[in-house]
C-alpha positions as protocol buffer text, in pm:
chain_id: "A"
residue {
  index: 1
  type: MET
  ca { x: 9395 y: 8466 z: 10617 }
}
residue {
  index: 2
  type: GLU
  ca { x: 9339 y: 8216 z: 10897 }
}
residue {
  index: 3
  type: LEU
  ca { x: 9608 y: 7959 z: 10971 }
}
residue {
  index: 4
  type: ILE
  ca { x: 9455 y: 7614 z: 11017 }
}
residue {
  index: 5
  type: CYS
  ca { x: 9683 y: 7359 z: 11180 }
}
residue {
  index: 6
  type: PRO
  ca { x: 9675 y: 6980 z: 11233 }
}
residue {
  index: 7
  type: ALA
  ca { x: 9646 y: 6801 z: 11566 }
}
residue {
  index: 8
  type: GLY
  ca { x: 9671 y: 6424 z: 11574 }
}
residue {
  index: 9
  type: THR
  ca { x: 9700 y: 6412 z: 11953 }
}
residue {
  index: 10
  type: PRO
  ca { x: 9617 y: 6635 z: 12252 }
}
residue {
  index: 11
  type: ALA
  ca { x: 9989 y: 6721 z: 12281 }
}
residue {
  index: 12
  type: SER
  ca { x: 9995 y: 6828 z: 11916 }
}
residue {
  index: 13
  type: LEU
  ca { x: 9687 y: 7042 z: 11971 }
}
residue {
  index: 14
  type: GLU
  ca { x: 9862 y: 7227 z: 12253 }
}
residue {
  index: 15
  type: ALA
  ca { x: 10174 y: 7267 z: 12036 }
}
residue {
  index: 16
  type: ALA
  ca { x: 9971 y: 7416 z: 11749 }
}
residue {
  index: 17
  type: VAL
  ca { x: 9787 y: 7655 z: 11981 }
}
residue {
  index: 18
  type: THR
  ca { x: 10110 y: 7767 z: 12148 }
}
residue {
  index: 19
  type: ALA
  ca { x: 10285 y: 7815 z: 11812 }
}
residue {
  index: 20
  type: GLY
  ca { x: 10020 y: 8056 z: 11684 }
}
residue {
  index: 21
  type: ALA
  ca { x: 9743 y: 7865 z: 11508 }
}
residue {
  index: 22
  type: ASP
  ca { x: 9414 y: 8046 z: 11446 }
}
residue {
  index: 23
  type: ALA
  ca { x: 9234 y: 7712 z: 11438 }
}
residue {
  index: 24
  type: VAL
  ca { x: 9319 y: 7346 z: 11488 }
}
residue {
  index: 25
  type: TYR
  ca { x: 9158 y: 7048 z: 11315 }
}
residue {
  index: 26
  type: CYS
  ca { x: 9138 y: 6701 z: 11466 }
}
residue {
  index: 27
  type: GLY
  ca { x: 8923 y: 6388 z: 11470 }
}
residue {
  index: 28
  type: PHE
  ca { x: 8789 y: 6106 z: 11684 }
}
residue {
  index: 29
  type: ARG
  ca { x: 8980 y: 5782 z: 11740 }
}
residue {
  index: 30
  type: ASP
  ca { x: 8775 y: 5579 z: 11492 }
}
residue {
  index: 31
  type: GLU
  ca { x: 8699 y: 5543 z: 11123 }
}
residue {
  index: 32
  type: THR
  ca { x: 8489 y: 5860 z: 11104 }
}
residue {
  index: 33
  type: ASN
  ca { x: 8797 y: 6064 z: 11018 }
}
residue {
  index: 34
  type: ALA
  ca { x: 9045 y: 6022 z: 10734 }
}
residue {
  index: 35
  type: ARG
  ca { x: 9353 y: 5986 z: 10955 }
}
residue {
  index: 36
  type: ASN
  ca { x: 9252 y: 5674 z: 11146 }
}
residue {
  index: 37
  type: PHE
  ca { x: 9601 y: 5554 z: 11244 }
}
residue {
  index: 38
  type: PRO
  ca { x: 9701 y: 5370 z: 11565 }
}
residue {
  index: 39
  type: GLY
  ca { x: 9810 y: 5610 z: 11838 }
}
residue {
  index: 40
  type: LEU
  ca { x: 9643 y: 5912 z: 11680 }
}
residue {
  index: 41
  type: ASN
  ca { x: 9327 y: 6112 z: 11737 }
}
residue {
  index: 42
  type: PHE
  ca { x: 9103 y: 6195 z: 12031 }
}
residue {
  index: 43
  type: SER
  ca { x: 8870 y: 6024 z: 12272 }
}
residue {
  index: 44
  type: ARG
  ca { x: 8550 y: 6212 z: 12358 }
}
residue {
  index: 45
  type: ASP
  ca { x: 8699 y: 6334 z: 12685 }
}
residue {
  index: 46
  type: GLU
  ca { x: 9024 y: 6441 z: 12520 }
}
residue {
  index: 47
  type: LEU
  ca { x: 8831 y: 6639 z: 12259 }
}
residue {
  index: 48
  type: ARG
  ca { x: 8630 y: 6823 z: 12525 }
}
residue {
  index: 49
  type: LYS
  ca { x: 8946 y: 6913 z: 12714 }
}
residue {
  index: 50
  type: GLY
  ca { x: 9129 y: 7006 z: 12394 }
}
residue {
  index: 51
  type: ILE
  ca { x: 8850 y: 7239 z: 12283 }
}
residue {
  index: 52
  type: ALA
  ca { x: 8840 y: 7402 z: 12626 }
}
residue {
  index: 53
  type: PHE
  ca { x: 9219 y: 7457 z: 12615 }
}
residue {
  index: 54
  type: ALA
  ca { x: 9205 y: 7605 z: 12265 }
}
residue {
  index: 55
  type: HIS
  ca { x: 8914 y: 7834 z: 12349 }
}
residue {
  index: 56
  type: ARG
  ca { x: 9098 y: 7967 z: 12654 }
}
residue {
  index: 57
  type: HIS
  ca { x: 9369 y: 8081 z: 12411 }
}
residue {
  index: 58
  type: GLY
  ca { x: 9128 y: 8222 z: 12153 }
}
residue {
  index: 59
  type: VAL
  ca { x: 9181 y: 7936 z: 11907 }
}
residue {
  index: 60
  type: LYS
  ca { x: 8903 y: 7752 z: 11724 }
}
residue {
  index: 61
  type: VAL
  ca { x: 8874 y: 7374 z: 11688 }
}
residue {
  index: 62
  type: LEU
  ca { x: 8742 y: 7211 z: 11370 }
}
residue {
  index: 63
  type: VAL
  ca { x: 8645 y: 6844 z: 11399 }
}
residue {
  index: 64
  type: ALA
  ca { x: 8698 y: 6627 z: 11091 }
}
residue {
  index: 65
  type: ILE
  ca { x: 8427 y: 6365 z: 11043 }
}
residue {
  index: 66
  type: ASN
  ca { x: 8522 y: 6336 z: 10680 }
}
residue {
  index: 67
  type: THR
  ca { x: 8510 y: 5972 z: 10577 }
}
residue {
  index: 68
  type: PHE
  ca { x: 8218 y: 5812 z: 10395 }
}
residue {
  index: 69
  type: ALA
  ca { x: 7977 y: 5621 z: 10615 }
}
residue {
  index: 70
  type: ARG
  ca { x: 7954 y: 5244 z: 10577 }
}
residue {
  index: 71
  type: ALA
  ca { x: 7615 y: 5100 z: 10491 }
}
residue {
  index: 72
  type: GLY
  ca { x: 7441 y: 4979 z: 10803 }
}
residue {
  index: 73
  type: SER
  ca { x: 7673 y: 5168 z: 11037 }
}
residue {
  index: 74
  type: PHE
  ca { x: 7560 y: 5528 z: 10994 }
}
residue {
  index: 75
  type: GLY
  ca { x: 7501 y: 5552 z: 11369 }
}
residue {
  index: 76
  type: LEU
  ca { x: 7878 y: 5576 z: 11424 }
}
residue {
  index: 77
  type: TRP
  ca { x: 7894 y: 5891 z: 11210 }
}
residue {
  index: 78
  type: GLN
  ca { x: 7578 y: 6035 z: 11366 }
}
residue {
  index: 79
  type: ALA
  ca { x: 7726 y: 5985 z: 11714 }
}
residue {
  index: 80
  type: ALA
  ca { x: 8052 y: 6153 z: 11608 }
}
residue {
  index: 81
  type: ILE
  ca { x: 7859 y: 6456 z: 11483 }
}
residue {
  index: 82
  type: ASP
  ca { x: 7646 y: 6478 z: 11798 }
}
residue {
  index: 83
  type: ASP
  ca { x: 7946 y: 6436 z: 12029 }
}
residue {
  index: 84
  type: ALA
  ca { x: 8158 y: 6694 z: 11844 }
}
residue {
  index: 85
  type: VAL
  ca { x: 7877 y: 6949 z: 11867 }
}
residue {
  index: 86
  type: ALA
  ca { x: 7826 y: 6872 z: 12236 }
}
residue {
  index: 87
  type: ALA
  ca { x: 8200 y: 6917 z: 12298 }
}
residue {
  index: 88
  type: GLY
  ca { x: 8186 y: 7270 z: 12156 }
}
residue {
  index: 89
  type: ALA
  ca { x: 8340 y: 7225 z: 11811 }
}
residue {
  index: 90
  type: ASP
  ca { x: 8358 y: 7553 z: 11620 }
}
residue {
  index: 91
  type: ALA
  ca { x: 8297 y: 7370 z: 11291 }
}
residue {
  index: 92
  type: LEU
  ca { x: 8253 y: 7020 z: 11155 }
}
residue {
  index: 93
  type: ILE
  ca { x: 8448 y: 6914 z: 10845 }
}
residue {
  index: 94
  type: LEU
  ca { x: 8226 y: 6675 z: 10648 }
}
residue {
  index: 95
  type: ALA
  ca { x: 8236 y: 6504 z: 10307 }
}
residue {
  index: 96
  type: ASP
  ca { x: 7956 y: 6246 z: 10288 }
}
residue {
  index: 97
  type: LEU
  ca { x: 7623 y: 6390 z: 10172 }
}
residue {
  index: 98
  type: ALA
  ca { x: 7445 y: 6187 z: 10438 }
}
residue {
  index: 99
  type: THR
  ca { x: 7659 y: 6332 z: 10718 }
}
residue {
  index: 100
  type: LEU
  ca { x: 7611 y: 6685 z: 10584 }
}
residue {
  index: 101
  type: ASP
  ca { x: 7235 y: 6631 z: 10567 }
}
residue {
  index: 102
  type: TYR
  ca { x: 7220 y: 6486 z: 10919 }
}
residue {
  index: 103
  type: ALA
  ca { x: 7431 y: 6764 z: 11070 }
}
residue {
  index: 104
  type: ALA
  ca { x: 7234 y: 7038 z: 10895 }
}
residue {
  index: 105
  type: ARG
  ca { x: 6898 y: 6899 z: 11012 }
}
residue {
  index: 106
  type: ARG
  ca { x: 6999 y: 6788 z: 11363 }
}
residue {
  index: 107
  type: HIS
  ca { x: 7222 y: 7086 z: 11446 }
}
residue {
  index: 108
  type: PRO
  ca { x: 7104 y: 7377 z: 11228 }
}
residue {
  index: 109
  type: SER
  ca { x: 7314 y: 7636 z: 11412 }
}
residue {
  index: 110
  type: GLN
  ca { x: 7639 y: 7436 z: 11382 }
}
residue {
  index: 111
  type: ARG
  ca { x: 7895 y: 7572 z: 11137 }
}
residue {
  index: 112
  type: LEU
  ca { x: 7972 y: 7320 z: 10860 }
}
residue {
  index: 113
  type: HIS
  ca { x: 8279 y: 7299 z: 10635 }
}
residue {
  index: 114
  type: VAL
  ca { x: 8302 y: 7083 z: 10322 }
}
residue {
  index: 115
  type: SER
  ca { x: 8604 y: 6851 z: 10344 }
}
residue {
  index: 116
  type: VAL
  ca { x: 8861 y: 6825 z: 10069 }
}
residue {
  index: 117
  type: GLN
  ca { x: 8743 y: 6462 z: 10049 }
}
residue {
  index: 118
  type: ALA
  ca { x: 8425 y: 6585 z: 9880 }
}
residue {
  index: 119
  type: GLY
  ca { x: 8629 y: 6702 z: 9581 }
}
residue {
  index: 120
  type: ALA
  ca { x: 8430 y: 7025 z: 9534 }
}
residue {
  index: 121
  type: ALA
  ca { x: 8642 y: 7200 z: 9270 }
}
residue {
  index: 122
  type: ASN
  ca { x: 8401 y: 7426 z: 9080 }
}
residue {
  index: 123
  type: PRO
  ca { x: 8146 y: 7698 z: 9168 }
}
residue {
  index: 124
  type: ASP
  ca { x: 7841 y: 7482 z: 9092 }
}
residue {
  index: 125
  type: ALA
  ca { x: 7951 y: 7203 z: 9328 }
}
residue {
  index: 126
  type: ILE
  ca { x: 8029 y: 7455 z: 9602 }
}
residue {
  index: 127
  type: ARG
  ca { x: 7694 y: 7629 z: 9551 }
}
residue {
  index: 128
  type: PHE
  ca { x: 7520 y: 7292 z: 9593 }
}
residue {
  index: 129
  type: TYR
  ca { x: 7681 y: 7234 z: 9933 }
}
residue {
  index: 130
  type: ALA
  ca { x: 7610 y: 7590 z: 10046 }
}
residue {
  index: 131
  type: GLU
  ca { x: 7247 y: 7595 z: 9937 }
}
residue {
  index: 132
  type: SER
  ca { x: 7160 y: 7237 z: 10036 }
}
residue {
  index: 133
  type: PHE
  ca { x: 7333 y: 7217 z: 10375 }
}
residue {
  index: 134
  type: GLY
  ca { x: 7427 y: 7572 z: 10467 }
}
residue {
  index: 135
  type: ALA
  ca { x: 7800 y: 7499 z: 10434 }
}
residue {
  index: 136
  type: ARG
  ca { x: 8006 y: 7806 z: 10522 }
}
residue {
  index: 137
  type: ARG
  ca { x: 8345 y: 7696 z: 10390 }
}
residue {
  index: 138
  type: VAL
  ca { x: 8490 y: 7454 z: 10136 }
}
residue {
  index: 139
  type: VAL
  ca { x: 8838 y: 7301 z: 10153 }
}
residue {
  index: 140
  type: LEU
  ca { x: 8957 y: 7303 z: 9792 }
}
residue {
  index: 141
  type: PRO
  ca { x: 9134 y: 7001 z: 9637 }
}
residue {
  index: 142
  type: ARG
  ca { x: 9506 y: 7029 z: 9574 }
}
residue {
  index: 143
  type: VAL
  ca { x: 9464 y: 7025 z: 9195 }
}
residue {
  index: 144
  type: LEU
  ca { x: 9378 y: 7391 z: 9131 }
}
residue {
  index: 145
  type: SER
  ca { x: 9596 y: 7676 z: 9011 }
}
residue {
  index: 146
  type: VAL
  ca { x: 9581 y: 8016 z: 9180 }
}
residue {
  index: 147
  type: MET
  ca { x: 9389 y: 8154 z: 8879 }
}
residue {
  index: 148
  type: GLU
  ca { x: 9131 y: 7876 z: 8910 }
}
residue {
  index: 149
  type: ILE
  ca { x: 9093 y: 7944 z: 9283 }
}
residue {
  index: 150
  type: ALA
  ca { x: 9042 y: 8315 z: 9214 }
}
residue {
  index: 151
  type: SER
  ca { x: 8772 y: 8229 z: 8961 }
}
residue {
  index: 152
  type: ILE
  ca { x: 8595 y: 8005 z: 9214 }
}
residue {
  index: 153
  type: VAL
  ca { x: 8612 y: 8275 z: 9484 }
}
residue {
  index: 154
  type: GLY
  ca { x: 8465 y: 8528 z: 9240 }
}
residue {
  index: 155
  type: GLU
  ca { x: 8164 y: 8307 z: 9170 }
}
residue {
  index: 156
  type: SER
  ca { x: 8095 y: 8179 z: 9522 }
}
residue {
  index: 157
  type: THR
  ca { x: 7975 y: 8321 z: 9851 }
}
residue {
  index: 158
  type: CYS
  ca { x: 8134 y: 8030 z: 10039 }
}
residue {
  index: 159
  type: GLU
  ca { x: 8465 y: 8076 z: 10221 }
}
residue {
  index: 160
  type: THR
  ca { x: 8762 y: 7890 z: 10072 }
}
residue {
  index: 161
  type: GLU
  ca { x: 9040 y: 7702 z: 10248 }
}
residue {
  index: 162
  type: VAL
  ca { x: 9350 y: 7570 z: 10071 }
}
residue {
  index: 163
  type: PHE
  ca { x: 9647 y: 7352 z: 10166 }
}
residue {
  index: 164
  type: VAL
  ca { x: 9984 y: 7525 z: 10186 }
}
residue {
  index: 165
  type: PHE
  ca { x: 10216 y: 7265 z: 10341 }
}
residue {
  index: 166
  type: GLY
  ca { x: 10243 y: 6890 z: 10383 }
}
residue {
  index: 167
  type: GLY
  ca { x: 10159 y: 6573 z: 10197 }
}
residue {
  index: 168
  type: LEU
  ca { x: 10031 y: 6553 z: 9842 }
}
residue {
  index: 169
  type: CYS
  ca { x: 9823 y: 6284 z: 9673 }
}
residue {
  index: 170
  type: VAL
  ca { x: 9812 y: 6185 z: 9307 }
}
residue {
  index: 171
  type: MET
  ca { x: 9460 y: 6049 z: 9340 }
}
residue {
  index: 172
  type: GLU
  ca { x: 9138 y: 6248 z: 9361 }
}
residue {
  index: 173
  type: GLU
  ca { x: 9146 y: 6348 z: 9725 }
}
residue {
  index: 174
  type: GLY
  ca { x: 9120 y: 6043 z: 9948 }
}
residue {
  index: 175
  type: ARG
  ca { x: 9008 y: 5804 z: 9676 }
}
residue {
  index: 176
  type: CYS
  ca { x: 9326 y: 5600 z: 9655 }
}
residue {
  index: 177
  type: SER
  ca { x: 9252 y: 5300 z: 9436 }
}
residue {
  index: 178
  type: LEU
  ca { x: 9615 y: 5189 z: 9466 }
}
residue {
  index: 179
  type: SER
  ca { x: 9618 y: 5172 z: 9847 }
}
residue {
  index: 180
  type: SER
  ca { x: 9270 y: 5018 z: 9855 }
}
residue {
  index: 181
  type: TYR
  ca { x: 9376 y: 4747 z: 9609 }
}
residue {
  index: 182
  type: ALA
  ca { x: 9694 y: 4664 z: 9798 }
}
residue {
  index: 183
  type: THR
  ca { x: 9547 y: 4654 z: 10149 }
}
residue {
  index: 184
  type: GLY
  ca { x: 9171 y: 4616 z: 10121 }
}
residue {
  index: 185
  type: GLN
  ca { x: 9120 y: 4930 z: 10330 }
}
residue {
  index: 186
  type: SER
  ca { x: 8990 y: 5248 z: 10173 }
}
residue {
  index: 187
  type: PRO
  ca { x: 9132 y: 5586 z: 10279 }
}
residue {
  index: 188
  type: ASN
  ca { x: 8798 y: 5761 z: 10239 }
}
residue {
  index: 189
  type: MET
  ca { x: 8595 y: 5488 z: 10412 }
}
residue {
  index: 190
  type: ASN
  ca { x: 8829 y: 5332 z: 10668 }
}
residue {
  index: 191
  type: GLY
  ca { x: 9039 y: 5645 z: 10705 }
}
residue {
  index: 192
  type: VAL
  ca { x: 9375 y: 5482 z: 10635 }
}
residue {
  index: 193
  type: CYS
  ca { x: 9612 y: 5523 z: 10341 }
}
residue {
  index: 194
  type: SER
  ca { x: 9890 y: 5263 z: 10342 }
}
residue {
  index: 195
  type: PRO
  ca { x: 9792 y: 5133 z: 10690 }
}
residue {
  index: 196
  type: ALA
  ca { x: 10082 y: 5040 z: 10917 }
}
residue {
  index: 197
  type: SER
  ca { x: 9932 y: 4694 z: 10973 }
}
residue {
  index: 198
  type: HIS
  ca { x: 10014 y: 4610 z: 10611 }
}
residue {
  index: 199
  type: VAL
  ca { x: 10368 y: 4756 z: 10608 }
}
residue {
  index: 200
  type: ALA
  ca { x: 10680 y: 4540 z: 10635 }
}
residue {
  index: 201
  type: TYR
  ca { x: 11055 y: 4590 z: 10596 }
}
residue {
  index: 202
  type: SER
  ca { x: 11310 y: 4318 z: 10521 }
}
residue {
  index: 203
  type: GLU
  ca { x: 11670 y: 4281 z: 10407 }
}
residue {
  index: 204
  type: ARG
  ca { x: 11739 y: 4126 z: 10068 }
}
residue {
  index: 205
  type: ASP
  ca { x: 12064 y: 4110 z: 9874 }
}
residue {
  index: 206
  type: GLY
  ca { x: 12217 y: 4368 z: 10103 }
}
residue {
  index: 207
  type: ARG
  ca { x: 11933 y: 4620 z: 10055 }
}
residue {
  index: 208
  type: ILE
  ca { x: 11635 y: 4717 z: 10269 }
}
residue {
  index: 209
  type: GLN
  ca { x: 11308 y: 4631 z: 10099 }
}
residue {
  index: 210
  type: SER
  ca { x: 10972 y: 4785 z: 10193 }
}
residue {
  index: 211
  type: THR
  ca { x: 10639 y: 4622 z: 10114 }
}
residue {
  index: 212
  type: LEU
  ca { x: 10273 y: 4717 z: 10143 }
}
residue {
  index: 213
  type: GLY
  ca { x: 10014 y: 4442 z: 10148 }
}
residue {
  index: 214
  type: GLY
  ca { x: 10271 y: 4202 z: 10006 }
}
residue {
  index: 215
  type: PHE
  ca { x: 10365 y: 4432 z: 9716 }
}
residue {
  index: 216
  type: THR
  ca { x: 10724 y: 4554 z: 9693 }
}
residue {
  index: 217
  type: ILE
  ca { x: 10715 y: 4933 z: 9701 }
}
residue {
  index: 218
  type: ASN
  ca { x: 11079 y: 5033 z: 9728 }
}
residue {
  index: 219
  type: ASN
  ca { x: 11428 y: 4917 z: 9816 }
}
residue {
  index: 220
  type: PHE
  ca { x: 11713 y: 5113 z: 9962 }
}
residue {
  index: 221
  type: ARG
  ca { x: 12089 y: 5088 z: 9986 }
}
residue {
  index: 222
  type: LYS
  ca { x: 12245 y: 5028 z: 10325 }
}
residue {
  index: 223
  type: GLY
  ca { x: 12252 y: 5365 z: 10499 }
}
residue {
  index: 224
  type: GLU
  ca { x: 11995 y: 5524 z: 10267 }
}
residue {
  index: 225
  type: PRO
  ca { x: 11689 y: 5653 z: 10457 }
}
residue {
  index: 226
  type: ALA
  ca { x: 11410 y: 5397 z: 10415 }
}
residue {
  index: 227
  type: GLY
  ca { x: 11092 y: 5592 z: 10356 }
}
residue {
  index: 228
  type: TYR
  ca { x: 10743 y: 5478 z: 10450 }
}
residue {
  index: 229
  type: PRO
  ca { x: 10597 y: 5259 z: 10173 }
}
residue {
  index: 230
  type: THR
  ca { x: 10317 y: 5475 z: 10039 }
}
residue {
  index: 231
  type: LEU
  ca { x: 10228 y: 5302 z: 9715 }
}
residue {
  index: 232
  type: CYS
  ca { x: 10203 y: 5611 z: 9494 }
}
residue {
  index: 233
  type: LYS
  ca { x: 10552 y: 5716 z: 9605 }
}
residue {
  index: 234
  type: GLY
  ca { x: 10723 y: 5386 z: 9533 }
}
residue {
  index: 235
  type: ARG
  ca { x: 11003 y: 5323 z: 9285 }
}
residue {
  index: 236
  type: PHE
  ca { x: 10907 y: 5088 z: 9005 }
}
residue {
  index: 237
  type: ALA
  ca { x: 11058 y: 4943 z: 8688 }
}
residue {
  index: 238
  type: THR
  ca { x: 10863 y: 4988 z: 8364 }
}
residue {
  index: 239
  type: PRO
  ca { x: 10949 y: 4960 z: 7992 }
}
residue {
  index: 240
  type: LYS
  ca { x: 10997 y: 5338 z: 8000 }
}
residue {
  index: 241
  type: GLY
  ca { x: 11252 y: 5324 z: 8277 }
}
residue {
  index: 242
  type: SER
  ca { x: 11288 y: 5291 z: 8654 }
}
residue {
  index: 243
  type: GLY
  ca { x: 11214 y: 5539 z: 8931 }
}
residue {
  index: 244
  type: TYR
  ca { x: 10927 y: 5726 z: 9091 }
}
residue {
  index: 245
  type: ILE
  ca { x: 10656 y: 5660 z: 8833 }
}
residue {
  index: 246
  type: PHE
  ca { x: 10358 y: 5822 z: 9006 }
}
residue {
  index: 247
  type: GLU
  ca { x: 10499 y: 6082 z: 9244 }
}
residue {
  index: 248
  type: GLU
  ca { x: 10829 y: 6158 z: 9412 }
}
residue {
  index: 249
  type: PRO
  ca { x: 10836 y: 6174 z: 9794 }
}
residue {
  index: 250
  type: VAL
  ca { x: 10816 y: 6550 z: 9833 }
}
residue {
  index: 251
  type: SER
  ca { x: 10593 y: 6787 z: 10033 }
}
residue {
  index: 252
  type: LEU
  ca { x: 10378 y: 7075 z: 9926 }
}
residue {
  index: 253
  type: ASP
  ca { x: 10529 y: 7406 z: 10037 }
}
residue {
  index: 254
  type: ALA
  ca { x: 10332 y: 7701 z: 9905 }
}
residue {
  index: 255
  type: ALA
  ca { x: 10491 y: 7967 z: 10128 }
}
residue {
  index: 256
  type: VAL
  ca { x: 10599 y: 8170 z: 9824 }
}
residue {
  index: 257
  type: MET
  ca { x: 10241 y: 8160 z: 9693 }
}
residue {
  index: 258
  type: LEU
  ca { x: 10082 y: 8325 z: 9998 }
}
residue {
  index: 259
  type: PRO
  ca { x: 10059 y: 8677 z: 9845 }
}
residue {
  index: 260
  type: ALA
  ca { x: 9893 y: 8533 z: 9534 }
}
residue {
  index: 261
  type: LEU
  ca { x: 9652 y: 8322 z: 9741 }
}
residue {
  index: 262
  type: ARG
  ca { x: 9563 y: 8628 z: 9947 }
}
residue {
  index: 263
  type: ASP
  ca { x: 9497 y: 8828 z: 9630 }
}
residue {
  index: 264
  type: ALA
  ca { x: 9282 y: 8541 z: 9500 }
}
residue {
  index: 265
  type: GLY
  ca { x: 9053 y: 8587 z: 9803 }
}
residue {
  index: 266
  type: VAL
  ca { x: 9138 y: 8271 z: 9996 }
}
residue {
  index: 267
  type: THR
  ca { x: 8996 y: 8271 z: 10351 }
}
residue {
  index: 268
  type: ALA
  ca { x: 9217 y: 8015 z: 10523 }
}
residue {
  index: 269
  type: LEU
  ca { x: 9546 y: 7831 z: 10482 }
}
residue {
  index: 270
  type: LYS
  ca { x: 9570 y: 7468 z: 10590 }
}
residue {
  index: 271
  type: ILE
  ca { x: 9874 y: 7271 z: 10702 }
}
residue {
  index: 272
  type: GLU
  ca { x: 9861 y: 6894 z: 10649 }
}
residue {
  index: 273
  type: GLY
  ca { x: 10011 y: 6650 z: 10898 }
}
residue {
  index: 274
  type: ARG
  ca { x: 9792 y: 6506 z: 11171 }
}
residue {
  index: 275
  type: GLN
  ca { x: 10021 y: 6204 z: 11177 }
}
residue {
  index: 276
  type: ARG
  ca { x: 10329 y: 6419 z: 11236 }
}
residue {
  index: 277
  type: GLY
  ca { x: 10486 y: 6506 z: 11572 }
}
residue {
  index: 278
  type: ARG
  ca { x: 10488 y: 6820 z: 11784 }
}
residue {
  index: 279
  type: ALA
  ca { x: 10823 y: 6944 z: 11651 }
}
residue {
  index: 280
  type: TYR
  ca { x: 10690 y: 6939 z: 11294 }
}
residue {
  index: 281
  type: ILE
  ca { x: 10372 y: 7121 z: 11392 }
}
residue {
  index: 282
  type: ALA
  ca { x: 10548 y: 7385 z: 11600 }
}
residue {
  index: 283
  type: GLY
  ca { x: 10809 y: 7450 z: 11331 }
}
residue {
  index: 284
  type: VAL
  ca { x: 10570 y: 7479 z: 11039 }
}
residue {
  index: 285
  type: VAL
  ca { x: 10313 y: 7686 z: 11229 }
}
residue {
  index: 286
  type: ARG
  ca { x: 10571 y: 7935 z: 11354 }
}
residue {
  index: 287
  type: SER
  ca { x: 10716 y: 7972 z: 11006 }
}
residue {
  index: 288
  type: PHE
  ca { x: 10381 y: 8043 z: 10840 }
}
residue {
  index: 289
  type: ARG
  ca { x: 10276 y: 8267 z: 11130 }
}
residue {
  index: 290
  type: GLY
  ca { x: 10581 y: 8480 z: 11060 }
}
residue {
  index: 291
  type: ILE
  ca { x: 10513 y: 8497 z: 10687 }
}
residue {
  index: 292
  type: LEU
  ca { x: 10152 y: 8602 z: 10747 }
}
residue {
  index: 293
  type: ALA
  ca { x: 10264 y: 8869 z: 10993 }
}
residue {
  index: 294
  type: GLY
  ca { x: 10486 y: 9012 z: 10723 }
}
residue {
  index: 295
  type: LEU
  ca { x: 10202 y: 9016 z: 10473 }
}
residue {
  index: 296
  type: ASP
  ca { x: 9971 y: 9187 z: 10722 }
}
residue {
  index: 297
  type: GLU
  ca { x: 10231 y: 9456 z: 10783 }
}
residue {
  index: 298
  type: GLY
  ca { x: 10283 y: 9516 z: 10412 }
}
residue {
  index: 299
  type: ARG
  ca { x: 10646 y: 9407 z: 10406 }
}
residue {
  index: 300
  type: SER
  ca { x: 10819 y: 9143 z: 10201 }
}
residue {
  index: 301
  type: ALA
  ca { x: 10797 y: 8836 z: 10420 }
}
residue {
  index: 302
  type: HIS
  ca { x: 11100 y: 8617 z: 10472 }
}
residue {
  index: 303
  type: THR
  ca { x: 11024 y: 8256 z: 10379 }
}
residue {
  index: 304
  type: PRO
  ca { x: 11260 y: 8033 z: 10578 }
}
residue {
  index: 305
  type: SER
  ca { x: 11334 y: 7690 z: 10436 }
}
residue {
  index: 306
  type: LEU
  ca { x: 11121 y: 7410 z: 10576 }
}
residue {
  index: 307
  type: ALA
  ca { x: 11310 y: 7141 z: 10385 }
}
residue {
  index: 308
  type: ALA
  ca { x: 11406 y: 6962 z: 10706 }
}
residue {
  index: 309
  type: LEU
  ca { x: 11035 y: 6910 z: 10781 }
}
residue {
  index: 310
  type: ALA
  ca { x: 10938 y: 6816 z: 10425 }
}
residue {
  index: 311
  type: GLU
  ca { x: 10897 y: 6461 z: 10304 }
}
residue {
  index: 312
  type: GLY
  ca { x: 11222 y: 6354 z: 10140 }
}
residue {
  index: 313
  type: GLN
  ca { x: 11365 y: 6694 z: 10240 }
}
residue {
  index: 314
  type: ALA
  ca { x: 11224 y: 6831 z: 9915 }
}
residue {
  index: 315
  type: SER
  ca { x: 10919 y: 7039 z: 9825 }
}
residue {
  index: 316
  type: THR
  ca { x: 10698 y: 7163 z: 9541 }
}
residue {
  index: 317
  type: VAL
  ca { x: 10431 y: 7429 z: 9492 }
}
residue {
  index: 318
  type: GLY
  ca { x: 10215 y: 7159 z: 9333 }
}
residue {
  index: 319
  type: ALA
  ca { x: 9930 y: 7265 z: 9108 }
}
residue {
  index: 320
  type: TYR
  ca { x: 9933 y: 7627 z: 9224 }
}
residue {
  index: 321
  type: ARG
  ca { x: 10174 y: 7686 z: 8934 }
}
residue {
  index: 322
  type: LYS
  ca { x: 10065 y: 7459 z: 8651 }
}
residue {
  index: 323
  type: GLY
  ca { x: 10378 y: 7485 z: 8440 }
}
residue {
  index: 324
  type: TRP
  ca { x: 10254 y: 7220 z: 8196 }
}
residue {
  index: 325
  type: ARG
  ca { x: 9974 y: 7454 z: 8092 }
}
């Protein structure tokens, strides 16, 4: 199974390549990719140099152009596709039907991957993308069990890629109505979930309070780590009680599921975290590289704890084990 690693900056790309990534995914410094945060992503020149560096080390680069194009501004997404192809991208990660159609017609020899933002979670949807646009791989949403993934693989000729570490989302991938309502910026159109421009911290009654778009998301005791105010991971009071109503601040860590994912026929394993630093990327990549080496050699792979790199220092295997079923 390929190990696909995040790169939010040129330095992170080099860290991922050095740590043992098979491929790196990144995006341009604009709203065409779903991690459009200040200080992240690549200029055209940086992407060309990053791809050249990766290729010298035998590593592929996948360019995410995976937001949904705004009406009247499709030229921005067309230019991103053209420029990524010209820079030597090994694959484009796309979600919008219009971008898939444009890329397939304009660059018929370019390898195309279907982004997790497309929400393709059944064989018929995947077949549509493969037959209509020649998509070679689909990134599956983080809502499927291993048995469901195996069923999809058995009914599809398309390669499958799944997330194994990093952030989780309670919404259908990228379609965060909560964040959009609070800030007026859509994750799957503007490329920002809980944008930093709408985040504020203040002290009130001896506690640190975090807000997003004017909404109180959480408050913390003095000395308690004050997490980033992602709306779905806020603590709220309801008639049923107080606490993390939507989702607790934990990370996906599916290291123990790798043998099952391999047996299900998964092609590639994806690490989330383009907004994270080089230390995170190097640590997670090396850990998963070691686990995969153990699997390849037929031995029981040691799975070192990555709690220190997980959100809230806690983790879950997510939907891969659907205990409620």
